C-alpha positions as CSV (number, residue, x, y, z in Angstrom):
1,M,-18.1,11.7,5.6
2,N,-16.6,13.9,2.9
3,S,-13.7,12.5,0.9
4,A,-10.9,14.8,-0.1
5,V,-11.1,13.4,-3.6
6,Q,-12.0,15.9,-6.3
7,P,-13.1,13.6,-9.2
8,Q,-12.1,14.8,-12.6
9,P,-13.3,11.8,-14.8
10,D,-12.9,13.8,-18.0
11,A,-9.3,14.8,-17.3
12,S,-7.7,15.7,-20.6
13,P,-4.5,14.2,-21.8
14,S,-1.4,16.1,-20.8
15,K,2.4,16.0,-20.8
16,R,4.3,15.1,-17.7
17,P,3.6,17.7,-15.0
18,E,6.6,19.5,-13.5
19,S,5.6,18.2,-10.1
20,I,2.7,16.1,-8.7
21,F,3.2,17.0,-5.1
22,T,2.8,20.1,-3.0
23,I,4.1,20.3,0.6
24,G,1.7,21.7,3.2
25,T,2.4,21.8,7.0
26,R,5.7,20.5,8.3
27,L,6.0,18.6,11.6
28,E,8.4,20.5,13.8
29,D,11.7,18.7,14.5
30,R,10.7,15.7,12.3
31,L,10.6,14.8,8.7
32,G,6.8,14.5,8.7
33,R,4.6,16.8,6.7
34,T,1.2,17.2,5.2
35,G,0.8,17.7,1.4
36,T,-1.2,17.2,-1.7
37,I,-0.6,14.7,-4.5
38,H,-2.1,15.9,-7.8
39,T,-3.5,13.3,-10.2
40,P,-5.7,13.4,-13.3
41,H,-8.6,12.0,-11.2
42,G,-8.3,14.3,-8.2
43,D,-6.1,15.4,-5.4
44,I,-5.0,13.2,-2.5
45,A,-4.5,15.1,0.8
46,T,-1.6,13.5,2.6
47,P,-0.8,11.6,4.9
48,S,-3.4,9.2,3.5
49,F,-4.3,5.5,3.5
50,V,-4.8,3.9,0.1
51,V,-7.4,1.2,0.3
52,V,-6.3,-2.0,-1.5
53,G,-8.6,-3.6,-4.1
54,T,-6.3,-6.3,-5.3
55,K,-8.3,-7.6,-8.2
56,A,-10.1,-4.2,-9.0
57,T,-12.4,-4.8,-6.0
58,V,-12.1,-4.4,-2.2
59,K,-13.3,-7.8,-1.2
60,A,-17.0,-8.0,-0.1
61,V,-17.5,-4.2,-0.5
62,L,-19.1,-2.1,-3.2
63,P,-16.9,0.7,-4.7
64,E,-19.7,3.1,-3.7
65,S,-19.3,2.0,-0.1
66,I,-15.6,2.5,-0.2
67,K,-16.2,6.1,-1.3
68,D,-18.7,6.6,1.5
69,L,-16.1,5.6,4.1
70,G,-13.9,8.5,3.0
71,T,-11.0,6.9,1.2
72,Q,-9.3,9.1,-1.4
73,S,-7.7,6.4,-3.6
74,V,-7.5,2.7,-4.2
75,L,-4.7,0.4,-5.2
76,A,-4.9,-2.7,-7.4
77,N,-2.4,-5.5,-8.2
78,A,-0.8,-5.6,-11.6
79,Y,0.1,-9.3,-11.4
80,H,-3.4,-10.5,-10.5
81,L,-5.1,-8.3,-13.1
82,Y,-2.6,-9.5,-15.7
83,L,-3.7,-13.0,-15.0
84,Q,-7.4,-12.3,-14.7
85,P,-9.1,-10.7,-16.6
86,G,-6.1,-9.4,-18.6
87,A,-4.6,-5.9,-18.7
88,D,-5.9,-5.5,-22.3
89,I,-9.5,-5.9,-21.2
90,V,-9.0,-3.3,-18.4
91,D,-7.5,-1.0,-21.0
92,E,-10.4,-1.6,-23.4
93,A,-12.8,-0.8,-20.6
94,G,-11.3,2.6,-20.2
95,G,-8.7,1.9,-17.4
96,L,-8.9,0.6,-13.9
97,G,-11.1,3.4,-12.5
98,K,-13.8,3.0,-15.1
99,F,-13.6,-0.8,-15.1
100,M,-14.4,-0.9,-11.3
101,N,-16.6,2.2,-11.2
102,W,-14.2,4.3,-9.2
103,D,-13.8,7.9,-10.3
104,G,-11.0,8.9,-7.8
105,P,-7.3,8.4,-8.0
106,T,-5.9,4.9,-8.5
107,F,-2.6,3.1,-7.9
108,T,-1.2,-0.1,-9.2
109,D,1.8,-2.0,-7.8
110,S,4.3,-3.6,-10.1
111,G,4.2,-7.3,-9.4
112,G,7.4,-7.1,-7.4
113,F,5.7,-8.3,-4.2
114,Q,4.8,-11.5,-6.0
115,V,8.5,-12.1,-6.8
116,M,8.9,-12.7,-3.0
117,S,5.5,-14.0,-2.0
118,L,5.2,-16.6,-4.7
119,G,8.9,-17.3,-4.7
120,V,9.1,-18.2,-1.1
121,G,5.5,-19.1,-0.4
122,F,4.6,-16.6,2.3
123,K,1.7,-15.1,0.4
124,K,0.5,-11.9,2.0
125,V,2.5,-12.1,5.2
126,L,6.0,-10.8,5.8
127,A,7.9,-11.3,9.0
128,M,8.8,-8.0,10.6
129,E,11.7,-9.3,12.6
130,A,15.1,-10.6,11.5
131,V,15.0,-13.7,13.6
132,G,16.1,-17.1,12.1
133,V,18.8,-18.7,10.1
134,Q,19.7,-16.5,7.1
135,S,19.4,-18.4,3.8
136,D,18.8,-17.4,0.2
137,D,16.8,-20.6,-0.3
138,V,14.3,-19.7,2.4
139,I,10.8,-21.0,1.6
140,A,7.6,-21.4,3.6
141,K,7.1,-24.8,5.0
142,G,5.1,-27.1,2.7
143,K,5.1,-24.6,-0.1
144,E,6.3,-24.8,-3.7
145,R,8.5,-22.1,-5.2
146,L,6.4,-20.4,-7.9
147,A,8.8,-17.7,-9.0
148,T,12.4,-17.6,-10.0
149,V,14.5,-14.4,-10.4
150,D,17.3,-13.6,-12.7
151,D,19.0,-10.4,-13.8
152,E,16.6,-9.9,-16.7
153,G,13.3,-10.5,-14.9
154,V,11.1,-13.1,-13.2
155,T,9.4,-16.3,-14.4
156,F,6.1,-17.0,-12.6
157,K,4.1,-20.1,-12.3
158,S,0.5,-19.0,-12.2
159,H,-1.2,-19.8,-8.9
160,L,-4.5,-20.2,-10.8
161,D,-3.6,-22.8,-13.4
162,G,0.1,-23.5,-13.3
163,S,0.8,-21.8,-16.6
164,K,4.2,-20.0,-16.8
165,H,4.6,-16.3,-17.4
166,R,7.6,-14.0,-17.8
167,F,7.7,-10.6,-16.1
168,T,10.4,-8.1,-16.9
169,P,10.6,-4.3,-16.1
170,E,9.3,-3.6,-19.6
171,V,6.4,-6.1,-19.2
172,S,5.4,-4.6,-15.8
173,M,5.3,-1.1,-17.4
174,Q,3.3,-2.3,-20.3
175,I,0.8,-4.0,-18.0
176,Q,0.5,-0.9,-15.7
177,H,0.1,1.5,-18.6
178,Q,-2.8,-0.7,-19.9
179,L,-4.3,-0.7,-16.4
180,G,-4.2,3.1,-16.5
181,A,-3.7,3.9,-12.9
182,D,-2.8,7.5,-11.9
183,I,0.3,6.2,-10.0
184,M,2.3,3.1,-10.7
185,F,5.4,1.5,-9.3
186,A,8.7,0.4,-10.9
187,F,9.3,-3.3,-11.0
188,D,11.5,-4.4,-8.1
189,E,12.7,-7.5,-6.2
190,L,11.3,-7.8,-2.7
191,T,13.5,-9.8,-0.5
192,T,12.9,-11.2,3.0
193,L,14.7,-10.3,6.2
194,L,16.2,-13.9,6.2
195,N,18.1,-13.4,2.9
196,T,21.8,-13.0,3.4
197,R,23.6,-9.7,3.3
198,G,25.3,-10.7,0.0
199,Y,21.9,-11.4,-1.6
200,Q,20.5,-8.1,-0.4
201,E,23.4,-6.3,-2.0
202,R,22.8,-8.1,-5.3
203,S,19.1,-7.4,-5.1
204,V,19.6,-3.7,-4.6
205,E,21.8,-3.6,-7.7
206,R,19.2,-5.6,-9.6
207,T,16.3,-3.4,-8.6
208,Q,18.4,-0.3,-9.6
209,A,19.0,-1.8,-13.1
210,W,15.4,-2.7,-13.4
211,A,14.4,0.9,-12.4
212,I,16.4,2.3,-15.3
213,R,14.6,0.0,-17.7
214,C,11.3,1.0,-16.2
215,I,12.0,4.7,-16.7
216,N,12.9,4.1,-20.3
217,E,9.9,1.9,-21.1
218,H,7.6,4.4,-19.2
219,E,8.8,7.3,-21.4
220,K,8.3,5.2,-24.5
221,L,4.8,4.1,-23.5
222,T,3.8,7.6,-22.4
223,A,4.7,8.9,-25.8
224,E,2.8,6.1,-27.6
225,R,-0.3,6.7,-25.4
226,A,-0.3,10.4,-25.8
227,D,-4.1,10.4,-25.8
228,K,-4.2,9.2,-22.2
229,P,-3.7,11.2,-19.0
230,Y,-0.2,11.1,-17.6
231,Q,0.6,8.2,-15.3
232,A,3.1,9.0,-12.5
233,L,5.9,6.5,-11.9
234,F,7.4,5.8,-8.4
235,G,10.7,4.1,-7.9
236,V,10.9,1.5,-5.1
237,V,13.5,1.5,-2.4
238,Q,14.8,-1.9,-1.2
239,G,17.8,-2.7,1.1
240,A,16.1,-4.6,4.0
241,Q,17.4,-3.7,7.4
242,Y,20.8,-2.3,6.3
243,E,21.4,1.4,6.5
244,D,24.1,1.6,3.8
245,L,22.0,-0.4,1.4
246,R,18.8,1.7,2.0
247,R,20.8,4.9,1.5
248,Q,22.5,3.5,-1.5
249,A,19.2,2.5,-3.0
250,C,17.7,5.9,-2.5
251,R,20.6,7.8,-4.0
252,G,20.7,5.4,-6.9
253,L,17.0,5.8,-7.7
254,E,17.2,9.6,-7.4
255,S,20.1,9.7,-9.9
256,I,18.1,7.9,-12.6
257,E,16.9,10.0,-15.6
258,G,15.4,8.8,-18.8
259,E,16.2,10.1,-22.3
260,N,13.9,13.0,-21.7
261,G,15.8,14.1,-18.6
262,Y,13.0,13.1,-16.1
263,G,13.4,10.9,-13.1
264,F,10.8,9.3,-10.9
265,D,7.7,11.2,-9.9
266,G,7.8,9.8,-6.3
267,Y,9.1,6.9,-4.4
268,G,7.8,3.7,-2.6
269,I,9.6,2.4,0.4
270,G,9.3,-1.3,0.2
271,G,10.7,-4.6,1.4
272,A,10.5,-6.5,4.6
273,L,11.0,-4.1,7.5
274,E,11.9,-4.8,11.1
275,K,9.0,-3.5,13.1
276,Q,11.2,-2.3,16.0
277,N,13.4,-0.3,13.5
278,L,10.6,0.8,11.2
279,G,11.0,4.5,12.0
280,T,14.7,4.4,11.7
281,I,14.6,2.7,8.3
282,V,12.0,5.2,7.0
283,R,14.1,8.1,8.3
284,W,17.2,6.7,6.5
285,C,15.3,6.7,3.3
286,N,13.6,10.1,3.6
287,E,16.9,11.8,4.6
288,E,18.1,10.8,1.1
289,L,15.0,11.0,-1.1
290,P,14.1,14.5,-2.6
291,E,11.8,16.4,-0.3
292,H,9.6,17.7,-3.1
293,K,8.4,14.3,-4.2
294,P,5.8,12.0,-2.4
295,R,6.9,8.9,-0.5
296,H,4.7,5.8,-0.2
297,M,5.0,3.0,2.3
298,L,4.1,-0.3,0.8
299,G,2.2,-2.8,3.0
300,I,1.8,-0.8,6.3
301,S,-1.4,-0.4,8.3
302,E,-1.0,-0.9,12.1
303,P,-1.7,2.3,14.2
304,D,1.8,2.5,15.8
305,D,3.4,2.0,12.4
306,F,1.5,4.9,10.9
307,F,2.6,7.3,13.5
308,V,6.3,6.3,13.4
309,A,6.4,6.3,9.6
310,I,4.6,9.6,9.2
311,E,6.8,11.4,11.7
312,N,9.8,10.1,9.7
313,G,8.5,11.4,6.4
314,A,6.1,8.9,4.8
315,D,3.1,10.4,2.9
316,T,0.9,7.5,1.8
317,F,0.3,3.9,2.8
318,D,-1.4,0.8,1.5
319,C,-2.1,-2.6,3.0
320,V,-4.6,-5.5,2.6
321,N,-4.7,-6.1,6.4
322,P,-7.8,-4.1,7.4
323,S,-10.0,-6.0,5.0
324,R,-8.2,-9.3,5.4
325,V,-8.6,-9.5,9.1
326,A,-12.2,-8.2,8.9
327,R,-13.1,-11.4,7.0
328,N,-11.8,-13.4,9.9
329,A,-13.9,-11.4,12.5
330,A,-11.0,-9.2,13.8
331,I,-12.2,-5.7,14.5
332,Y,-10.3,-2.4,15.1
333,V,-11.6,0.1,17.7
334,R,-10.0,2.9,19.7
335,S,-9.3,0.6,22.6
336,G,-7.6,-2.1,20.5
337,R,-8.4,-5.0,18.4
338,F,-10.8,-7.9,19.2
339,N,-12.5,-10.8,17.6
340,I,-16.3,-10.3,17.3
341,N,-17.1,-14.0,16.9
342,T,-16.4,-14.8,20.5
343,S,-19.2,-15.7,22.9
344,R,-19.2,-12.5,24.9
345,F,-20.8,-10.6,22.0
346,R,-23.8,-12.9,21.6
347,R,-26.0,-10.5,23.5
348,D,-24.1,-7.3,23.0
349,F,-26.6,-4.9,21.3
350,T,-24.3,-2.0,21.0
351,P,-22.4,-0.8,17.9
352,I,-18.9,-2.0,17.2
353,D,-17.8,1.5,18.2
354,D,-20.4,4.0,19.4
355,E,-18.3,6.9,18.2
356,C,-17.5,5.5,14.8
357,D,-19.4,7.2,11.9
358,C,-19.3,4.2,9.5
359,Y,-22.4,2.6,8.0
360,T,-21.9,-0.6,10.0
361,C,-21.8,1.2,13.4
362,A,-24.8,3.4,12.5
363,N,-27.0,0.4,11.6
364,Y,-25.9,-2.8,13.2
365,T,-25.0,-4.3,16.6
366,R,-22.2,-6.5,17.8
367,A,-24.7,-9.3,18.5
368,Y,-26.0,-9.2,14.9
369,I,-22.5,-9.3,13.4
370,H,-21.5,-12.1,15.8
371,H,-24.6,-14.0,14.6
372,L,-23.5,-13.5,10.9
373,F,-20.1,-15.0,11.5
374,K,-21.5,-18.0,13.4
375,A,-24.1,-18.5,10.6
376,K,-21.3,-18.1,8.0
377,E,-23.2,-15.4,6.2
378,M,-21.2,-13.3,3.7
379,L,-22.7,-10.1,5.1
380,A,-20.4,-10.5,8.1
381,S,-17.3,-9.8,5.9
382,T,-19.0,-6.8,4.3
383,L,-20.0,-5.1,7.5
384,C,-16.6,-5.7,9.2
385,T,-14.6,-4.6,6.2
386,I,-16.5,-1.3,6.0
387,H,-15.8,-0.7,9.7
388,N,-12.1,-1.6,9.6
389,E,-11.4,0.3,6.4
390,R,-13.1,3.4,7.9
391,F,-11.2,3.1,11.1
392,T,-7.9,2.9,9.2
393,V,-8.7,5.7,6.7
394,K,-10.0,8.0,9.5
395,L,-6.9,7.3,11.7
396,V,-4.6,8.6,9.0
397,D,-6.9,11.5,8.3
398,D,-6.8,12.4,12.0
399,I,-3.0,12.2,12.0
400,R,-3.0,14.6,9.1
401,A,-5.3,17.0,10.9
402,S,-3.1,16.7,14.0
403,I,0.0,17.9,12.1
404,E,-2.0,20.7,10.6
405,G,-3.4,21.6,14.0
406,G,-0.1,21.4,15.8
407,Y,-1.1,18.6,18.2
408,F,0.5,15.6,16.6
409,H,2.5,14.4,19.6
410,D,-0.4,14.7,22.0
411,F,-2.7,12.9,19.6
412,K,-0.1,10.1,19.2
413,A,0.3,9.6,22.9
414,D,-3.5,9.6,23.5
415,M,-4.4,7.3,20.6
416,L,-1.6,4.7,21.0
417,G,-2.1,4.8,24.8
418,K,-5.7,3.7,24.4
419,F,-5.2,1.3,21.6
420,Y,-2.3,-0.6,23.2
421,A,-3.4,-0.3,26.8
422,K,-4.4,-3.9,27.2
423,K,-1.3,-5.2,25.6
424,I,0.9,-3.0,27.8
425,Q,-1.0,-4.1,31.0
426,A,-0.6,-7.8,30.0
427,A,3.1,-7.3,29.5
428,Q,3.4,-5.8,32.9
429,L,1.8,-8.8,34.7
């Protein structure tokens, strides 16, 4: 597998580039396109899936293995690295890439997800349907609220030791500059679909105000750290399931300029999204956002979501799901998803997928991996993570190739028809 990354570990410091994105092939009658994001540590061919290494590591997998499976870039979490080992230590090590021995492009998120996940106790899981009683005091059953939001920022209670910490837009920018990722995100407030309309309105206004502060702090830190390569800053679009709020958020972010006259380098489409309306919400945003800048979908990784988001203009994606479910024995293949720790695989001496080119499928059988899970061996998580991440990375790469080759719609119908065939058949019974 050849990665599209073109490592440039000795990238020299530079001023802000005029643009970090080049548009390639457009998808006819849709907002989708291919393109290239240019970073100091290599180009990213888009659409592309960004593998998540929350704490500067993809759980259970070596960075070298991640490179071998074809990913072009990785994303780490600013909040978690702030708590441990500390952004200053990552900075002293030479930045995120050098710290984790990854020479390709890197992303960091802002800590905004933790505003929601720690605040209401849902951790990594967001509901993708607006079903339930709307309440601004929503919290997961049996959980303690670990984050409180005000107009100036967020106060966190550490999930590690209970210590209190204060995040503001300025602090998020300071942390992310120290982490040194090629692309970082403005500090935002992520709401749930169960928050009231009134709260969503206030949250969009708050995220807009925070975005202005992020731009100003970003310009200041870029000047102070002139010996470092330029770090691109993406604004984050909120607004939940409301068209007017999504469009308002996009126009507001696009209008922001710092003292030097520059706006955001790209945009992230965030928030809890109704799955059945995902494509519509993404389209609302991308009809408003400037075409010449990249658009990133935060927290998306299911096959059908990729297709609908890409045809509506999304360029890059990140999600913990491929590795998280792998550690629980859930496997993705062309014919759908299955659990490899069930008894039917005890004597199955075939690869997970005989057409997959990953290290796991080239060297190990379903029976062996089944045994590893039953024996509670750590290698089970490693082998399944390699496969799931390769499946996800390759799927988005194949979607990119289908746009460039002019067969996107045929590929979409074929791939999703096979992947969801069993689910469709079950629904028809």
